[in-house]
N, C-alpha and C positions, 0 to 999 in steps of 0.2 A: 504494500500500500504506500502511496506517495506521502511525503510530509504534507500535512494539511494545515491551512491557515487557522489561526485562532479566530473564532467568531466573536465579534463585538457588536454593540448596538450600531456603530457607524458602518460596518461592512456586511452586516447580516444579509441584507437584500441582494447584494452583489453575489455572495457565495451560495445563496440558497435559491435564487430566482430560477435556476435551471430546473428545479423541481417542476415548475410550471412551463418550462420551455421559454423562459423570458430572461434576457440579458438586462439586468437592472442597473441603471446609472444614476448617481445622485446629481440633483440639480439644485441651484440656489432658487428659493422661492421669490426672492426680491429681484434679481437681475437675470434669471433663467440660465445662467452659465452652468454647463456641465462640469462636474468636479470628479476627477478620477486620478488617483485612487480616492475612494470615498473618505470624506472628512466632514466634521460638523460645522466648519467655518468656510465661507466662500472666499477664496483668495482674491477675487476681483473686487467685490464691494464690501467684504468683511461681514456680510449678512450671516446671521446665526440660525436662520430658518431654512432647512434643506429637506428635500424629500426625494425618494427614488421613483424613477419613471422607466418604463420599458423602452429599450432602444431597438433599432431594427435588427441588429445582429449581423448585418452585412457590412462589408468594407473592402479595403484595398491594402495589399501588402506594400509597406514602405521600405522594409529591410528584412532580410532573413539570413539565417546561417544553418548549416547542417552540423549537428553536434554528434561527435563520435565517442564522447566520454560517457560511460555508464554511471551517472551520478546516483542512481538508485537501482536496486536489483530488479524492480518491476518495470523499468523503462528501457525497452530494447533500443539498441542503436542500429543504424543511425536514425536521428529524428530531427525535425526542423523546428527551430524557434523563429518566430516572426514578430515584427512590430506591425500592427494593423491599425489603420485609421478608420474609425467607424463612420458609415454613411449617416448624415444628419447630426453628427456629434463631432464637428471638426476639431475641437479641443481635446478629444479623447483618443488616446492611443493605447492599445492593449498589447502586451507582450505575452504570447502564448504559443503552444505547439500547433503545427499544421499536421493533421492526421488524414489517413485514408488515401495516401498518394505516394508515388515514388519521390523520396526527398530531393533527388536531383532535378525533378521537373518543376519545383517551386521557384517562382521568379518575382522580382519586384514588379508591381503593377497587376499581379494576379488578383482577381476578384474572389473573395472568400465569404463564407457564411458560418455563423456561430453554431456550435454544437456543444454538448456538455458530457463530461465523464462524471459519473456518480460515485462518490466515495464517502460512506458514512452519512454525516449531516451536510456534506459539501458537494456542490455541483461545480466542477472545474470547467471554465470556458476553454474550449479548443476551437480551431477553425478547420473547415474543409473547403477545398477549391471548388468554386462554382463551375458547373459544366457548361 
């Protein structure tokens, strides 16, 4: 089992939204800025009222790397780590694995869609190449 994040009041919706197939991103209720990673204070306006909203889950790969190091026993190598900019959330970039494809085929500019891997109380966001 992978090392799982500690669930807190601030990040709970992000790590458990996958239960409902939803990628949840925190937004400032005052200025509507997306805030990721989740936190209780808006870095733009310093607003203290934030709430989670469902994001599209689709995006584009901005950068990627093929990892050949087996950092945990349950993570077969090689695997791709990518930075993905989410559609409709231009301030949000998520670093995650790209799964379900040949790692050598992943390229900058590829369109991806969010999926989730379920581990205990956590649904880890991962991406799949859109066909």
